[in-house]
DSSP file (Angstrom, degrees, kcal/mol; ACC not computed):
  #  RESIDUE AA STRUCTURE BP1 BP2  ACC     N-H-->O    O-->H-N    N-H-->O    O-->H-N    TCO  KAPPA ALPHA  PHI   PSI    X-CA   Y-CA   Z-CA
    1    1 A X              0   0    0      0, 0.0     3,-0.1     0, 0.0    78,-0.0   0.000 360.0 360.0 360.0 143.4  -15.1    6.5    4.1
    2    2 A X        -     0   0    0      1,-0.1     2,-0.1    79,-0.0     3,-0.1  -0.257 360.0-102.9 -63.4 151.7  -16.5    3.4    6.0
    3    3 A X        -     0   0    0      1,-0.1     2,-0.2    78,-0.1    -1,-0.1  -0.404  45.6 -99.0 -68.4 151.5  -15.7    3.1    9.7
    4    4 A X        -     0   0    0     76,-0.2     2,-1.1    -2,-0.1    79,-0.2  -0.466  18.6-133.5 -75.8 145.4  -13.0    0.6   10.5
    5    5 A X  B     +a   83   0A   0     77,-0.7    79,-0.9    -2,-0.2     2,-0.5  -0.828  42.6 163.3 -93.7  94.1  -13.9   -2.9   11.6
    6    6 A X        -     0   0    0     -2,-1.1     3,-0.1    77,-0.1     5,-0.1  -0.671  14.4-174.9-125.3  75.6  -11.5   -3.0   14.5
    7    7 A X    >   -     0   0    0     -2,-0.5     3,-2.6     1,-0.2     4,-0.3  -0.140  52.6 -57.4 -63.2 168.5  -12.2   -5.7   17.0
    8    8 A X  T 3  S+     0   0    0      1,-0.3    -1,-0.2     2,-0.1     0, 0.0  -0.151 129.6  22.4 -48.6 133.5  -10.1   -5.9   20.2
    9    9 A X  T >> S+     0   0    0     -3,-0.1     4,-0.8     1,-0.0     3,-0.7   0.190  93.4 101.0  93.1 -17.0   -6.4   -6.2   19.4
   10   10 A X  H <>  +     0   0    0     -3,-2.6     4,-3.2     1,-0.2     5,-0.2   0.656  61.6  79.0 -77.1 -14.1   -6.8   -4.8   15.9
   11   11 A X  H 3> S+     0   0    0     -4,-0.3     4,-2.3     1,-0.2    -1,-0.2   0.889  95.1  48.4 -59.3 -37.9   -5.4   -1.4   17.0
   12   12 A X  H <> S+     0   0    0     -3,-0.7     4,-2.5     2,-0.2    -1,-0.2   0.932 112.2  47.8 -67.4 -45.5   -1.9   -2.8   16.9
   13   13 A X  H  X S+     0   0    0     -4,-0.8     4,-2.5     1,-0.2     5,-0.2   0.936 111.5  50.9 -59.8 -47.1   -2.5   -4.3   13.4
   14   14 A X  H  X S+     0   0    0     -4,-3.2     4,-2.8     1,-0.2     5,-0.2   0.926 110.8  48.5 -57.2 -47.0   -3.9   -1.0   12.3
   15   15 A X  H  X S+     0   0    0     -4,-2.3     4,-1.7     1,-0.2    -1,-0.2   0.907 111.6  49.8 -61.3 -43.0   -0.9    1.0   13.6
   16   16 A X  H  < S+     0   0    0     -4,-2.5     4,-0.4     1,-0.2    -1,-0.2   0.909 115.1  42.9 -63.1 -42.2    1.5   -1.5   12.0
   17   17 A X  H >X S+     0   0    0     -4,-2.5     3,-1.2     1,-0.2     4,-0.6   0.877 109.5  54.9 -76.2 -37.5   -0.2   -1.2    8.6
   18   18 A X  H >< S+     0   0    0     -4,-2.8     3,-1.1     1,-0.3    -1,-0.2   0.874 103.4  58.7 -60.8 -35.0   -0.7    2.5    8.6
   19   19 A X  T 3< S+     0   0    0     -4,-1.7    -1,-0.3     1,-0.2    -2,-0.2   0.688 105.5  50.1 -66.9 -17.0    3.1    2.8    9.2
   20   20 A X  T <4 S+     0   0    0     -3,-1.2     4,-0.3    -4,-0.4     2,-0.3   0.491  96.8 128.3 -97.8  -6.2    3.6    0.9    5.9
   21   21 A X    <<  +     0   0    0     -3,-1.1     2,-0.1    -4,-0.6    56,-0.1  -0.766  43.8  49.9-106.0 152.1    1.2    3.1    3.9
   22   22 A X  S >  S-     0   0    0     -2,-0.3     3,-2.3    54,-0.1     4,-0.2   0.409  98.3-123.5 -70.2 136.9    1.2    4.7    1.4
   23   23 A X  T 3  S+     0   0    0      1,-0.3    -2,-0.1     2,-0.2    -1,-0.0  -0.230  89.9   7.5 -52.8 131.7    2.6    1.5   -0.1
   24   24 A X  T 3  S+     0   0    0     -4,-0.3    -1,-0.3     2,-0.2    -3,-0.1   0.474 110.3  88.1  72.0   6.5    5.9    2.0   -1.9
   25   25 A X    <   +     0   0    0     -3,-2.3     2,-0.6    -5,-0.3    -2,-0.2   0.223  66.9  84.0-112.0  12.2    6.2    5.6   -0.7
   26   26 A X    >   -     0   0    0     -4,-0.2     3,-2.2    -6,-0.2     4,-0.2  -0.808  52.9-177.6-116.9  87.7    8.0    4.7    2.6
   27   27 A X  G >  S+     0   0    0     -2,-0.6     3,-2.1     1,-0.3    -1,-0.1   0.728  75.5  76.3 -61.3 -20.0   11.7    4.4    1.8
   28   28 A X  G 3  S+     0   0    0      1,-0.3    -1,-0.3    -3,-0.1     3,-0.1   0.712  89.7  58.0 -63.9 -17.7   12.4    3.3    5.4
   29   29 A X  G <  S-     0   0    0     -3,-2.2    -1,-0.3     1,-0.3    -2,-0.2   0.449 126.0 -88.2 -88.9  -1.1   11.0   -0.1    4.5
   30   30 A X    <   -     0   0    0     -3,-2.1    -1,-0.3    -4,-0.2    -4,-0.1  -0.030  24.9-142.5 109.9 149.4   13.6   -0.4    1.8
   31   31 A X        +     0   0    0     -3,-0.1     2,-0.2    -2,-0.1    36,-0.1   0.269  66.6  98.8-128.9   7.7   14.0    0.5   -1.9
   32   32 A X  S  > S-     0   0    0      1,-0.1     4,-2.5    35,-0.0     5,-0.2  -0.503  85.5-103.4 -94.1 167.1   15.9   -2.5   -3.3
   33   33 A X  H  > S+     0   0    0      1,-0.2     4,-2.7     2,-0.2     5,-0.2   0.915 121.6  51.1 -54.5 -47.5   14.6   -5.5   -5.2
   34   34 A X  H  > S+     0   0    0      1,-0.2     4,-2.1     2,-0.2    -1,-0.2   0.884 110.5  49.9 -61.4 -38.1   14.9   -7.8   -2.1
   35   35 A X  H  > S+     0   0    0      2,-0.2     4,-1.6     1,-0.2    -1,-0.2   0.932 112.6  46.3 -63.6 -46.3   13.0   -5.2    0.0
   36   36 A X  H  < S+     0   0    0     -4,-2.5     4,-0.4     1,-0.2    -2,-0.2   0.873 112.4  50.1 -67.2 -37.6   10.2   -4.9   -2.6
   37   37 A X  H >< S+     0   0    0     -4,-2.7     3,-0.8    -5,-0.2    -1,-0.2   0.886 109.5  52.2 -66.6 -37.5    9.9   -8.6   -3.0
   38   38 A X  H 3< S+     0   0    0     -4,-2.1    -2,-0.2    -5,-0.2    -1,-0.2   0.829 109.9  48.6 -67.4 -31.1    9.7   -9.1    0.8
   39   39 A X  T 3< S+     0   0    0     -4,-1.6    79,-3.3    78,-0.1     2,-0.4   0.454 110.6  57.2 -91.1   1.1    6.9   -6.6    1.1
   40   40 A X  E <  S-b  118   0A   0     -3,-0.8    79,-0.2    -4,-0.4     2,-0.1  -0.980  83.8-116.4-131.4 145.0    4.8   -8.1   -1.8
   41   41 A X  E >   -     0   0A   0     77,-2.8     3,-2.3    -2,-0.4    15,-0.1  -0.393  34.1-110.5 -70.4 153.4    3.4  -11.6   -2.3
   42   42 A X  E 3  S+     0   0A   0      1,-0.3    14,-0.2    -2,-0.1    -1,-0.1   0.828 122.1  43.4 -55.5 -31.9    4.7  -13.5   -5.3
   43   43 A X  E 3  S+     0   0A   0     13,-0.1    -1,-0.3    12,-0.1    -2,-0.1   0.129  85.9 145.3-101.1  21.4    1.3  -13.2   -6.9
   44   44 A X  E <   +     0   0A   0     -3,-2.3    12,-1.2    74,-0.1     2,-0.3  -0.216  19.1 166.9 -53.5 143.8    0.9   -9.5   -6.0
   45   45 A X  E     -bC 120  55A   0     74,-1.0    76,-1.2    10,-0.2     2,-0.3  -0.970  14.5-160.1-152.8 165.2   -0.9   -7.3   -8.5
   46   46 A X  E     -bC 121  54A   0      8,-2.3     8,-2.5    -2,-0.3     2,-0.5  -0.972  18.8-133.0-146.2 161.0   -2.4   -3.9   -8.6
   47   47 A X  E     -bC 122  53A   0     74,-2.0    76,-1.8    -2,-0.3     6,-0.2  -0.980  31.7-145.2-113.1 119.3   -4.9   -1.7  -10.5
   48   48 A X    >   -     0   0    0      4,-2.7     3,-2.0    -2,-0.5    73,-0.0  -0.214  31.7 -96.2 -78.5 172.6   -3.5    1.7  -11.2
   49   49 A X  T 3  S+     0   0    0      1,-0.3    76,-0.4     2,-0.1    -1,-0.1   0.751 125.2  61.1 -60.0 -24.1   -5.4    5.0  -11.3
   50   50 A X  T 3  S-     0   0    0      2,-0.1    -1,-0.3    74,-0.1     3,-0.1   0.648 117.7-112.5 -75.5 -15.6   -5.7    4.5  -15.1
   51   51 A X  S <  S+     0   0    0     -3,-2.0    -2,-0.1     1,-0.4     2,-0.1   0.307  75.6 132.5  95.4  -7.1   -7.6    1.2  -14.6
   52   52 A X        -     0   0    0     -5,-0.1    -4,-2.7     1,-0.0    -1,-0.4  -0.439  53.5-128.6 -74.8 151.7   -4.7   -0.8  -16.0
   53   53 A X  E     -C   47   0A   0     -6,-0.2     2,-0.4    -2,-0.1    -6,-0.2  -0.795  22.4-168.3-102.1 147.5   -3.5   -3.9  -14.1
   54   54 A X  E     -C   46   0A   0     -8,-2.5    -8,-2.3    -2,-0.3     2,-0.1  -0.996  12.0-138.0-136.1 137.7    0.1   -4.5  -13.3
   55   55 A X  E  >  -C   45   0A   0     -2,-0.4     4,-2.3   -10,-0.2   -10,-0.2  -0.408  35.2 -97.6 -89.5 172.6    1.9   -7.6  -12.0
   56   56 A X  H  > S+     0   0    0    -12,-1.2     4,-2.8     1,-0.2     5,-0.2   0.891 120.2  51.9 -56.7 -46.5    4.6   -7.7   -9.3
   57   57 A X  H  > S+     0   0    0      1,-0.2     4,-2.2     2,-0.2    -1,-0.2   0.901 110.6  48.0 -63.3 -41.4    7.5   -7.7  -11.7
   58   58 A X  H  > S+     0   0    0      2,-0.2     4,-2.3     1,-0.2    -1,-0.2   0.940 113.2  48.2 -63.0 -46.6    6.3   -4.7  -13.6
   59   59 A X  H  X S+     0   0    0     -4,-2.3     4,-2.6     1,-0.2    -2,-0.2   0.926 111.2  49.9 -61.4 -46.2    5.7   -2.7  -10.4
   60   60 A X  H  X S+     0   0    0     -4,-2.8     4,-2.6     1,-0.2    -1,-0.2   0.910 109.8  51.9 -61.0 -41.8    9.1   -3.6   -9.0
   61   61 A X  H  X S+     0   0    0     -4,-2.2     4,-1.7    -5,-0.2    -1,-0.2   0.923 111.4  46.2 -59.4 -46.0   10.8   -2.5  -12.2
   62   62 A X  H  X S+     0   0    0     -4,-2.3     4,-2.3     1,-0.2    -2,-0.2   0.910 113.2  50.0 -63.1 -43.1    9.0    0.9  -12.2
   63   63 A X  H  X S+     0   0    0     -4,-2.6     4,-3.1     1,-0.2     5,-0.2   0.901 107.0  53.5 -65.4 -41.1    9.8    1.4   -8.5
   64   64 A X  H  X S+     0   0    0     -4,-2.6     4,-1.8     1,-0.2    -1,-0.2   0.893 110.9  47.5 -61.4 -39.0   13.5    0.6   -8.9
   65   65 A X  H  X S+     0   0    0     -4,-1.7     4,-1.3    -5,-0.2    -2,-0.2   0.920 112.8  49.2 -65.4 -43.5   13.7    3.2  -11.7
   66   66 A X  H  X>S+     0   0    0     -4,-2.3     4,-0.9     1,-0.2     5,-0.6   0.933 112.4  46.7 -61.9 -47.4   11.8    5.7   -9.5
   67   67 A X  H ><5S+     0   0    0     -4,-3.1     3,-0.5     1,-0.2    -1,-0.2   0.854 107.1  58.1 -64.9 -34.2   14.1    5.1   -6.5
   68   68 A X  H 3<5S+     0   0    0     -4,-1.8    -1,-0.2    -5,-0.2    -2,-0.2   0.821 102.1  55.0 -65.8 -30.2   17.2    5.4   -8.6
   69   69 A X  H 3<5S-     0   0    0     -4,-1.3    -1,-0.2    -3,-0.5    -2,-0.2   0.751  91.3-155.8 -73.5 -24.0   16.2    8.9   -9.7
   70   70 A X  T <<5 +     0   0    0     -4,-0.9     2,-0.2    -3,-0.5    -3,-0.1   0.870  30.1 163.5  50.1  44.8   16.0    9.9   -6.0
   71   71 A X      < -     0   0    0     -5,-0.6    -1,-0.2     1,-0.1    -2,-0.1  -0.593  47.6 -87.4 -89.4 154.1   13.5   12.7   -6.7
   72   72 A X        -     0   0    0     -2,-0.2     2,-0.2     1,-0.1    -1,-0.1  -0.301  36.7-165.1 -58.0 144.1   11.4   14.4   -4.0
   73   73 A X        -     0   0    0    -48,-0.1     2,-0.2    -3,-0.1    -1,-0.1  -0.580   8.8-173.7-132.1  68.9    8.2   12.6   -3.4
   74   74 A X        +     0   0    0     -2,-0.2     2,-0.3    24,-0.0    25,-0.1  -0.470  20.8 145.3 -70.3 132.7    6.0   14.9   -1.4
   75   75 A X        -     0   0    0     -2,-0.2     2,-0.3    23,-0.1    23,-0.2  -0.978  32.4-155.9-156.0 163.2    2.7   13.4   -0.2
   76   76 A X  E     - D   0  97A   0     21,-1.9    21,-3.2    -2,-0.3     2,-0.4  -0.985  10.6-163.3-142.3 149.8    0.2   13.3    2.6
   77   77 A X  E     + D   0  96A   0     -2,-0.3     2,-0.3    19,-0.2    19,-0.2  -0.987  17.2 152.3-134.9 142.9   -2.2   10.6    3.5
   78   78 A X  E     + D   0  95A   0     17,-2.1    17,-2.9    -2,-0.4    -2,-0.0  -0.922  42.3  63.4-154.6 179.4   -5.3   10.6    5.7
   79   79 A X  E     -     0   0A   0     -2,-0.3    -1,-0.1    15,-0.2     2,-0.1   0.829  65.7-175.8  69.0  34.0   -8.6    8.9    6.4
   80   80 A X  E     +     0   0A   0     14,-0.1     2,-0.3    -3,-0.1    14,-0.2  -0.352   9.1 175.2 -67.6 139.5   -7.1    5.6    7.2
   81   81 A X  E     - D   0  93A   0     12,-2.1    12,-2.2   -78,-0.1     2,-0.4  -0.983  12.4-160.2-139.0 150.1   -9.4    2.6    7.9
   82   82 A X  E     - D   0  92A   0     -2,-0.3   -77,-0.7    10,-0.2     2,-0.4  -0.996   7.8-176.7-135.4 129.3   -8.5   -1.0    8.6
   83   83 A X  E     -aD   5  91A   0      8,-2.6     8,-2.9    -2,-0.4     2,-0.3  -0.990  25.5-127.6-129.7 128.3  -10.8   -4.0    8.2
   84   84 A X  E     + D   0  90A   0    -79,-0.9     6,-0.3    -2,-0.4     3,-0.1  -0.577  24.4 177.7 -70.9 130.4  -10.0   -7.6    9.0
   85   85 A X  E     -     0   0A   0      4,-3.2     2,-0.3     1,-0.3     5,-0.2   0.590  68.9 -19.7-105.1 -18.8  -10.9   -9.8    6.0
   86   86 A X  E >  S- D   0  89A   0      3,-1.6     3,-0.7     1,-0.0    -1,-0.3  -0.919  92.4 -62.5-169.6-174.5   -9.7  -13.1    7.6
   87   87 A X  T 3  S+     0   0    0     -2,-0.3    -3,-0.0     1,-0.2     3,-0.0   0.850 133.1   9.4 -57.2 -37.5   -7.5  -14.3   10.5
   88   88 A X  T 3  S+     0   0    0     -4,-0.0    23,-2.8    -3,-0.0     2,-0.4   0.060 112.3  91.3-131.1  24.5   -4.3  -12.8    9.0
   89   89 A X  E <   +DE  86 110A   0     -3,-0.7    -4,-3.2    21,-0.2    -3,-1.6  -0.984  48.3 178.4-129.0 132.9   -5.6  -10.7    6.1
   90   90 A X  E     -DE  84 109A   0     19,-2.6    19,-3.3    -2,-0.4     2,-0.5  -0.972  23.1-141.1-137.4 146.3   -6.5   -7.0    6.3
   91   91 A X  E     -DE  83 108A   0     -8,-2.9    -8,-2.6    -2,-0.3     2,-0.5  -0.934  18.4-168.0-104.6 126.1   -7.8   -4.3    4.0
   92   92 A X  E     -DE  82 107A   0     15,-2.8    15,-2.5    -2,-0.5     2,-0.3  -0.968   6.8-176.9-114.3 128.9   -6.3   -0.8    4.5
   93   93 A X  E     +DE  81 106A   0    -12,-2.2   -12,-2.1    -2,-0.5     2,-0.3  -0.922  13.5 142.2-123.7 151.6   -8.0    2.2    2.8
   94   94 A X  E     - E   0 105A   0     11,-1.8    11,-3.2    -2,-0.3     2,-0.5  -0.969  45.8-100.0-169.6 173.6   -6.9    5.8    2.8
   95   95 A X  E     -DE  78 104A   0    -17,-2.9   -17,-2.1    -2,-0.3     2,-0.5  -0.950  30.3-158.9-112.0 131.6   -6.7    9.0    0.7
   96   96 A X  E     -DE  77 103A   0      7,-3.1     7,-2.7    -2,-0.5     2,-0.5  -0.939   2.2-163.6-113.2 128.8   -3.3   10.0   -0.8
   97   97 A X  E     +DE  76 102A   0    -21,-3.2   -21,-1.9    -2,-0.5     2,-0.4  -0.959  12.1 173.4-114.1 124.8   -2.6   13.5   -1.9
   98   98 A X  E >   - E   0 101A   0      3,-3.1     3,-2.0    -2,-0.5     2,-0.3  -0.868  67.7 -61.7-129.0  94.9    0.4   14.2   -4.2
   99   99 A X  T 3  S-     0   0    0     -2,-0.4    -1,-0.0     1,-0.3   -24,-0.0  -0.511 120.2 -15.1  63.2-123.9    0.3   17.8   -5.2
  100  100 A X  T 3  S+     0   0    0     -2,-0.3     2,-0.5    -3,-0.1    -1,-0.3   0.600 119.2  95.9 -84.4 -12.4   -2.9   18.4   -7.1
  101  101 A X  E <   -E   98   0A   0     -3,-2.0    -3,-3.1    24,-0.0     2,-0.5  -0.692  52.2-176.0 -88.1 124.3   -3.5   14.6   -7.5
  102  102 A X  E     +E   97   0A   0     -2,-0.5    24,-3.0    24,-0.3     2,-0.4  -0.979   6.0 176.4-120.9 127.8   -5.8   13.0   -5.0
  103  103 A X  E     -EF  96 125A   0     -7,-2.7    -7,-3.1    -2,-0.5     2,-0.5  -0.960  29.1-131.4-130.7 149.0   -6.4    9.3   -5.0
  104  104 A X  E     -EF  95 124A   0     20,-2.9    20,-2.5    -2,-0.4     2,-0.3  -0.854  33.6-159.3 -93.3 134.3   -8.3    6.8   -2.9
  105  105 A X  E     -EF  94 123A   0    -11,-3.2   -11,-1.8    -2,-0.5     2,-0.4  -0.872  16.4-175.1-121.2 148.6   -6.1    3.8   -2.1
  106  106 A X  E     -EF  93 122A   0     16,-2.2    16,-2.4    -2,-0.3     2,-0.4  -0.986   3.7-178.5-142.2 130.9   -6.8    0.3   -1.0
  107  107 A X  E     -EF  92 121A   0    -15,-2.5   -15,-2.8    -2,-0.4     2,-0.6  -0.998  18.0-147.9-130.3 133.3   -4.2   -2.4    0.0
  108  108 A X  E     -EF  91 120A   0     12,-2.4    11,-3.4    -2,-0.4    12,-1.2  -0.905  24.8-166.2 -98.5 121.6   -4.9   -6.0    1.0
  109  109 A X  E     -EF  90 118A   0    -19,-3.3   -19,-2.6    -2,-0.6     2,-0.4  -0.813  10.5-158.4-111.0 147.2   -2.2   -7.1    3.5
  110  110 A X  E     -EF  89 117A   0      7,-2.7     7,-2.0    -2,-0.3     2,-0.6  -0.991  13.6-139.0-124.9 132.6   -1.3  -10.5    4.7
  111  111 A X  E     + F   0 116A   0    -23,-2.8     2,-0.2    -2,-0.4     5,-0.2  -0.817  32.1 173.9 -89.4 123.5    0.6  -11.3    8.0
  112  112 A X  E >   - F   0 115A   0      3,-2.2     3,-1.5    -2,-0.6    -2,-0.0  -0.693  50.4 -97.3-120.0 173.7    3.1  -14.0    7.4
  113  113 A X  T 3  S+     0   0    0      1,-0.3     3,-0.1    -2,-0.2    -2,-0.0   0.764 127.4  51.1 -63.1 -23.5    5.8  -15.6    9.6
  114  114 A X  T 3  S-     0   0    0      1,-0.4    -1,-0.3   -76,-0.0     2,-0.3   0.432 123.4 -97.1 -91.7  -0.6    8.2  -13.2    7.8
  115  115 A X  E <   - F   0 112A   0     -3,-1.5    -3,-2.2     2,-0.0    -1,-0.4  -0.765  65.4 -19.4 118.6-166.2    6.1  -10.1    8.4
  116  116 A X  E     + F   0 111A   0     -2,-0.3     2,-0.3    -5,-0.2    -5,-0.2  -0.541  55.7 176.3 -81.4 141.8    3.6   -8.1    6.5
  117  117 A X  E     - F   0 110A   0     -7,-2.0    -7,-2.7    -2,-0.2     2,-0.3  -0.994  28.7-117.8-144.8 145.8    3.3   -8.3    2.7
  118  118 A X  E     -bF  40 109A   0    -79,-3.3   -77,-2.8    -2,-0.3    -9,-0.2  -0.604  22.2-179.4 -82.6 137.5    0.9   -6.8    0.2
  119  119 A X  E    S+     0   0A   0    -11,-3.4   -74,-1.0     1,-0.4     2,-0.3   0.734  71.1   0.6 -99.0 -34.3   -1.3   -9.0   -1.8
  120  120 A X  E     -bF  45 108A   0    -12,-1.2   -12,-2.4   -76,-0.2    -1,-0.4  -0.991  58.7-171.0-157.1 148.4   -3.2   -6.4   -3.8
  121  121 A X  E     -bF  46 107A   0    -76,-1.2   -74,-2.0    -2,-0.3     2,-0.3  -0.996   3.4-176.0-145.7 146.0   -3.2   -2.6   -4.2
  122  122 A X  E     -bF  47 106A   0    -16,-2.4   -16,-2.2    -2,-0.3     2,-0.4  -0.998   7.3-166.9-144.0 140.7   -5.5   -0.1   -6.0
  123  123 A X  E     - F   0 105A   0    -76,-1.8     2,-0.4    -2,-0.3   -72,-0.3  -0.996   6.7-172.7-125.1 132.4   -5.5    3.6   -6.6
  124  124 A X  E     - F   0 104A   0    -20,-2.5   -20,-2.9    -2,-0.4     2,-0.1  -0.989  25.8-122.5-127.8 124.6   -8.5    5.5   -7.9
  125  125 A X  E     - F   0 103A   0     -2,-0.4     2,-0.5   -76,-0.4   -22,-0.3  -0.415  25.7-124.8 -65.7 134.4   -8.3    9.2   -8.9
  126  126 A X        -     0   0    0    -24,-3.0   -24,-0.3    -2,-0.1    -1,-0.1  -0.704  27.4-121.1 -80.3 125.2  -10.8   11.3   -7.0
  127  127 A X              0   0    0     -2,-0.5    -1,-0.1     1,-0.1   -24,-0.0  -0.392 360.0 360.0 -66.6 141.7  -13.0   13.3   -9.5
  128  128 A X              0   0    0     -2,-0.1    -1,-0.1     0, 0.0    -2,-0.0   0.514 360.0 360.0 -65.5 360.0  -12.8   17.1   -9.0
């Protein structure tokens, strides 16, 4: 994984964003519609491990169903890197392990007056 581009002061940003990843797997940030809308930009979209694209409304619908089932969600994440893309925009990359499934993840985050929100997310399955 590339080394992080972490100029002075970015350590705080990195810590804040790592605490929010893996995206949508941290119930402490909220599991209701208002929480999910607050953590994603109105034009948020993602590319799933299948290569399909999903808009914000579809993702929120799937997440609300997942949270309602309240099933265990064991995971581990490592290899975090954070790169500034602009004054208030950052790319966070990491590896997510969920049982036998390992994916490389990337989230583009934006710092707003209301806090952090995701602009884009992608998961790619790691080939065996």
